C-alpha positions as a printed Julia matrix, in Angstrom:
69×3 Matrix{Float64}:
 135.63  66.98  62.39
 132.81  64.44  62.44
 134.78  62.2   64.78
 135.12  65.02  67.33
 131.39  65.7   67.21
 130.55  62.06  67.93
 133.14  61.86  70.7
 131.75  65.03  72.27
 128.25  63.59  72.23
 129.53  60.36  73.76
 131.1   62.33  76.62
 127.9   64.31  77.2
 125.76  61.17  77.25
 128.21  59.43  79.59
 128.21  62.34  82.03
 124.43  62.49  81.97
 124.2   58.75  82.57
 126.58  58.99  85.53
 124.43  61.72  87.07
 121.33  59.6   86.53
 123.14  56.65  88.1
 123.83  58.78  91.17
 120.14  59.71  91.34
 119.21  56.04  91.05
 121.56  55.1   93.88
 120.52  57.94  96.16
 116.76  57.98  95.58
 115.96  54.58  94.12
 113.84  56.18  91.4
 113.04  53.74  88.62
 112.99  56.47  85.98
 116.62  57.29  86.83
 117.59  53.7   86.1
 115.84  53.82  82.76
 117.57  57.06  81.82
 120.9   55.67  83.0
 120.57  52.68  80.68
 119.45  54.88  77.79
 122.35  57.27  78.38
 124.95  54.52  78.37
 123.48  53.0   75.21
 123.51  56.4   73.51
 127.12  56.96  74.59
 128.11  53.57  73.21
 126.4   54.28  69.89
 128.1   57.69  69.65
 131.5   56.15  70.4
 130.87  53.56  67.69
 129.93  56.29  65.23
 133.13  58.19  66.12
 135.18  55.07  65.49
 133.51  54.52  62.11
 134.0   58.19  61.18
 137.71  57.95  62.0
 138.02  54.8   59.91
 136.16  56.44  57.03
 138.46  59.49  57.17
 141.54  57.25  57.09
 140.16  55.36  54.1
 139.42  58.63  52.28
 142.99  59.78  52.88
 144.37  56.53  51.45
 142.33  57.0   48.29
 143.73  60.48  47.77
 147.29  59.24  48.33
 146.84  56.36  45.89
 145.65  58.75  43.16
 148.87  60.75  43.41
 151.0   57.73  42.53
């Protein structure tokens, strides 16, 4: 569940950054460039958190399986 939340946030931040990138290209506004960079960094951090959450869930499952043996 946590992994899906982080992946969803990564998608939202990526879409927002792409829109800001379009605004940067079409208007040349400096603030759009700043928001583009911030959006891509946030998306990267969310994707990293999703990867760690997936790894943590796999590790938790292995612990449960090892207790049954």
